[in-house]
C-alpha positions in Angstrom: 110.7 103.6 115.2 109.7 100.0 115.2 107.5 99.8 118.3 106.8 96.1 117.8 110.5 95.4 117.8 111.0 97.6 120.9 108.3 95.7 122.7 110.1 92.4 121.9 113.5 93.8 122.9 112.7 95.9 125.9 109.5 94.7 127.5 111.2 92.3 129.9 113.8 94.9 131.1 111.2 97.6 131.5 108.8 95.3 133.3 111.5 94.2 135.8 112.4 97.9 136.5 108.7 98.8 137.0 108.1 95.9 139.4 111.0 97.2 141.5 109.6 100.7 141.5 106.0 99.8 142.0 106.2 96.7 144.1 103.2 95.2 142.3 103.5 92.6 139.5 100.0 93.2 138.0 100.1 97.0 138.2 103.5 97.1 136.6 102.4 94.8 133.7 99.2 96.7 133.1 100.8 100.1 133.2 103.6 99.0 130.8 100.9 97.8 128.4 99.3 101.3 128.6 102.6 103.0 128.0 103.2 101.0 124.9 99.6 101.8 123.7 100.4 105.5 124.3 103.6 105.2 122.3 101.7 103.7 119.4 99.5 106.7 119.4 102.0 109.5 120.1 105.3 108.5 118.6 104.1 108.4 114.9 102.7 111.9 115.5 105.3 113.6 117.7 108.4 111.5 117.0 110.2 108.9 119.1 112.0 110.0 122.3 115.7 110.0 122.6 115.6 107.2 125.1 112.5 105.0 124.3 113.2 102.7 127.3 113.4 105.7 129.7 110.2 107.1 128.2 108.3 103.9 128.6 109.4 103.4 132.3 108.6 107.0 133.1 105.2 107.0 131.4 104.2 103.7 133.0 105.3 105.0 136.4 103.3 108.2 136.0 100.2 106.2 134.9 100.6 104.0 138.0 100.7 107.1 140.2 97.5 108.4 138.5 95.9 105.0 139.1 96.9 105.0 142.7 95.7 108.5 143.2 92.3 107.6 141.8 92.1 104.6 144.1 93.0 106.9 147.0 96.1 104.8 147.9 98.7 107.3 146.7 99.8 108.4 150.1 100.9 104.9 151.2 103.1 104.7 148.1 104.2 108.3 147.6 107.4 108.2 149.7 108.5 104.9 148.3 107.9 105.9 144.7 109.5 109.3 145.1 112.7 107.9 146.8 113.1 105.3 144.0 112.3 107.4 141.0 115.8 108.8 140.6 117.3 105.4 140.6 115.7 103.9 137.4 118.6 102.3 135.5 118.1 103.4 131.8 121.3 101.8 130.5 121.9 98.1 129.7 124.1 96.6 132.5 127.7 95.9 131.6 128.7 92.4 132.5 132.0 93.7 133.8 130.1 95.8 136.4 128.5 94.6 139.6 125.8 92.1 138.5 123.5 93.1 141.4 122.6 96.3 139.4 120.5 94.3 136.9 116.8 94.5 137.6 116.1 91.2 135.7 118.5 89.3 138.0 116.8 90.9 141.0 113.4 89.8 139.6 114.5 86.2 139.2 115.8 86.1 142.8 112.5 87.6 144.0 110.5 85.1 142.1 112.6 82.3 143.5 112.2 83.2 147.1 112.0 80.0 149.2 108.6 81.1 150.6 107.1 80.4 147.2 106.2 76.9 145.9 108.7 75.7 143.3 106.1 75.5 140.5 105.0 79.1 141.4 108.6 80.3 141.2 109.1 79.0 137.7 105.7 80.0 136.4 106.0 83.6 137.8 109.4 84.1 136.2 108.2 82.7 132.8 105.2 85.0 132.9 106.9 88.3 134.0 110.5 88.0 132.7 109.9 86.0 129.5 106.4 87.2 128.6 104.9 83.8 128.1 101.2 83.5 128.2 99.4 81.5 130.9 98.5 78.9 128.3 102.1 78.5 127.1 103.3 78.0 130.6 100.5 75.6 131.3 101.5 73.5 128.3 105.1 73.4 129.5 104.0 72.0 132.9 101.3 69.8 131.4 98.5 71.3 133.5 95.3 73.1 132.6 95.4 76.9 132.0 93.1 77.5 135.0 95.5 75.6 137.3 98.4 77.7 136.1 96.5 80.9 136.5 95.8 80.1 140.1 99.5 79.3 140.7 100.4 82.7 139.4 97.8 84.5 141.5 99.0 82.7 144.7 102.7 83.5 143.9 102.1 87.2 143.4 99.9 87.4 146.5 102.6 85.7 148.6 105.2 88.2 147.4 102.9 91.1 148.2 101.6 89.9 151.6 105.0 88.6 152.8 106.7 91.8 151.6 109.4 89.7 149.9 112.2 92.2 149.0 113.1 92.9 145.4 116.8 92.1 145.7 119.6 89.6 145.1 120.2 88.2 148.6 123.5 88.5 150.3 126.1 85.7 150.2 124.8 84.1 153.4 121.4 83.6 151.8 122.3 82.8 148.2 122.3 79.0 148.6 118.6 78.9 149.6 117.6 80.4 146.3 120.3 79.2 143.9 118.6 76.0 142.9 115.4 77.8 142.0 117.2 80.5 140.0 119.3 77.9 138.0 116.1 75.9 137.4 114.3 79.0 136.1 117.1 80.1 133.8 117.3 76.5 132.5 113.5 76.4 131.7 113.6 79.8 130.1 116.3 78.6 127.7 114.4 75.3 127.0 111.2 77.3 126.2 113.2 79.3 123.7 115.2 76.3 122.3 112.2 73.9 121.9 108.9 75.8 122.5 106.1 73.7 123.9 103.6 75.0 121.4 103.1 77.2 118.4 105.2 77.0 115.3 107.9 75.1 117.1 110.6 77.4 115.8 113.1 78.6 118.4 112.6 81.9 120.2 116.0 83.4 120.0 115.1 86.2 122.4 114.5 83.7 125.2 117.6 81.8 124.5 119.8 84.9 124.6 118.1 86.2 127.8 118.7 82.8 129.5 122.4 82.9 128.5 122.7 86.5 129.6 121.2 85.6 133.0 123.3 82.5 133.3 126.4 84.7 132.8 125.2 87.1 135.5 124.7 84.3 138.0 128.0 82.8 137.2 129.7 86.2 137.7 127.9 86.5 141.0 129.2 83.2 142.3 132.1 82.1 140.0 133.1 79.3 142.3 129.8 77.5 142.1 130.2 74.5 139.8 126.5 74.3 139.0 126.4 77.9 137.8 129.3 77.2 135.6 127.7 73.9 134.4 124.4 75.7 133.5 126.2 78.4 131.5 128.3 75.7 129.8 125.1 73.7 128.9 123.3 76.7 127.5 126.2 77.7 125.3 126.8 74.2 124.0 123.1 73.8 123.2 122.9 77.2 121.6 126.0 76.4 119.4 123.8 74.2 117.3 121.0 76.7 116.7 121.7 77.4 113.0 121.9 73.7 112.0 118.8 72.6 113.9 116.3 73.6 111.1 116.5 73.6 107.4 115.4 76.3 105.0 111.8 75.2 105.2 111.8 75.4 109.0 111.8 71.7 109.4 113.7 70.0 112.3 117.1 68.4 111.5 118.2 65.7 114.0 121.5 65.9 115.8 123.1 63.1 113.7 121.9 64.7 110.4 123.0 68.3 111.2 125.7 70.0 109.2 128.4 70.5 111.9 130.2 73.1 109.9 127.3 75.4 110.9 127.9 74.9 114.6 129.2 77.9 116.6 132.8 76.9 117.5 133.3 79.8 119.8 130.4 78.8 122.0 131.5 75.1 121.9 135.0 76.1 123.0 133.8 78.3 125.9 131.1 75.8 126.9 133.5 72.8 126.9 136.0 74.7 129.0 133.3 75.6 131.6 131.9 72.0 131.5 135.4 70.6 132.2 135.8 73.0 135.1 132.5 72.0 136.5 133.2 68.3 136.2 136.8 68.5 137.6 135.4 70.3 140.7 134.1 67.0 141.9 130.8 68.8 142.7 129.1 68.6 139.3 125.4 68.1 139.6 122.4 68.2 137.3 123.7 70.9 135.0 127.4 70.0 135.2 126.9 66.4 134.1 124.5 67.5 131.3 127.1 70.1 130.1 129.7 67.3 130.0 127.3 65.3 127.8 126.7 68.3 125.5 130.5 68.9 125.3 131.0 65.3 124.0 128.5 66.0 121.2 130.0 69.4 120.5 133.5 68.1 120.1 132.6 65.2 117.8 133.5 66.2 114.2 131.1 63.7 112.7 128.1 62.0 114.2 129.9 58.7 113.9 132.7 60.0 116.1 130.3 60.5 119.1 131.4 58.6 122.2 128.0 57.1 123.0 129.5 54.8 125.6 130.8 57.8 127.6 127.5 59.6 127.2 125.6 56.5 128.5 127.9 56.4 131.5 127.3 60.1 132.2 123.5 59.7 131.9 123.7 56.7 134.3 125.5 59.0 136.8 122.9 61.7 136.3 120.1 59.2 136.8 121.5 58.1 140.1 122.0 61.6 141.3 118.8 63.1 139.9 116.3 60.4 139.2 113.5 61.5 136.9 111.6 59.8 134.0 113.0 62.3 131.5 116.6 61.6 132.5 115.8 57.9 132.3 114.4 58.4 128.8 117.6 60.1 127.7 119.7 57.4 129.3 117.7 54.7 127.4 118.4 56.5 124.1 122.1 56.8 124.9 122.3 53.1 125.8 120.5 52.2 122.5 123.2 54.1 120.6 126.0 52.5 122.6 124.8 49.0 123.0 122.1 48.5 120.3 118.4 49.3 119.8 117.2 46.1 121.6 118.8 47.2 124.9 117.3 50.6 124.5 113.9 49.2 123.9 114.1 47.1 127.0 114.7 50.2 129.1 111.9 52.0 127.3 109.5 49.1 128.1 110.4 49.5 131.8 109.7 53.3 131.6 106.4 52.7 130.0 105.3 50.2 132.7 106.1 52.8 135.3 103.6 55.2 133.7 105.2 58.5 134.7 105.7 59.5 131.1 102.1 58.7 130.0 101.1 61.4 127.5 104.6 62.6 126.9 105.2 62.4 123.2 109.0 61.8 123.4 108.6 58.3 124.9 106.7 56.8 121.9 108.8 58.9 119.6 112.0 57.3 121.0 110.4 53.9 120.7 109.4 54.5 117.1 112.9 55.6 116.2 114.5 52.4 117.7 111.9 50.2 116.0 112.6 52.0 112.7 116.3 51.3 113.1 115.6 47.6 113.7 113.4 47.5 110.5 110.2 46.8 112.5 108.3 49.3 110.5 104.7 48.3 111.3 105.4 48.6 115.0 107.3 51.9 114.4 104.3 53.3 112.5 102.0 52.6 115.5 104.5 54.3 117.9 104.8 57.3 115.6 101.0 57.5 115.6 101.0 57.5 119.4 103.6 60.3 119.5 101.6 62.4 117.0 98.5 62.3 119.2 100.3 64.2 122.0 103.0 66.4 120.4 102.3 70.1 120.6 105.3 71.6 118.8 104.5 72.1 115.1 108.1 71.5 113.9 108.4 68.3 115.9 105.0 67.2 114.5 106.2 67.7 110.9 109.4 65.7 111.7 107.3 62.8 113.2 105.0 62.9 110.2 107.9 62.6 107.8 109.3 59.6 109.8 105.8 58.1 109.9 105.6 58.3 106.1 109.0 56.5 105.7 107.7 53.5 107.6 104.1 53.4 106.5 102.8 50.5 104.4 105.5 48.1 105.6 104.8 44.8 107.2 106.3 43.5 110.4 110.0 43.0 110.4 110.5 44.7 107.0 
């Protein structure tokens, strides 16, 4: 039995179930760690159980009961634990069944309760459901680790003190949590697709989990255009996974990717959902982005890409959901549609606003446009600026390669 593989594959599901049973995030996480430690000791000697997932949940639950007994708080929890013990779902949920039976979906809706601050919602889900460390989450939010740790403590305390129920809310209360849930699923996928730190290589487990959760949310509310748009966006992004890195693990840009490696089934499904979201007339943040991704996915060659349409869609997105990151993407699309000089003018305006200070993609975008214009000395300086702040190792290697291509050249060369 590969216990390390089991930890990667089943930790999130087991933790979600234990949080439901115990009603305590920290206790559930600690007891699950102890259960895995016990498995490492006993399974090589006694053999693995028939149902490793069930064994881990049961062992962690019994360890929690022992802990509570020693702390003289068992009586307050006994009835609740006993009544719930028989309902532990040991089978992976079928997407054709009622999506409310999935503990991980319940966990996301619990973490996204409107009583919690938005940043706490996302951080708590990334920590419990995705297993990211406090430091990894802090890097994603560009805040110190100590700040992120405090957010997590406050979010867990709020759930405990406010007795926030561990459930998917009824139809009359879905709307108040839907934005948070969609945002969390989106960020889970992004952390898997382009990790904020470490090797920079994709975390396939996070991408698959985000797609699975997006399918569950879409099944829960099939008429919601943004749920359809999010699922479409994740599928279309994921379709390029094999082509995004070469054999050495180095990043391959979108225009240089071998499109024969793209997953056509995901593109077909994603484009269909994106069109449905756009035609609904209610497409928002995810629906518009999925339409952009569909244009990329349906272009047989990079030169076939309809950059004019992409720039128009980014302009719509920027008006509906203004943010410096969307503005950066809009500038890049305008540069491809109207020329690098126009893109640089938009980047200059963004830099003056200062909201993307320290964000490596702004100088990286500037460097790329300067390189395309042959202004290599200026491009080299912009690449240096991007390299000072990039945290992803694969992106760093890409920027270093580009920096090497323009180094030693004079202005205007």
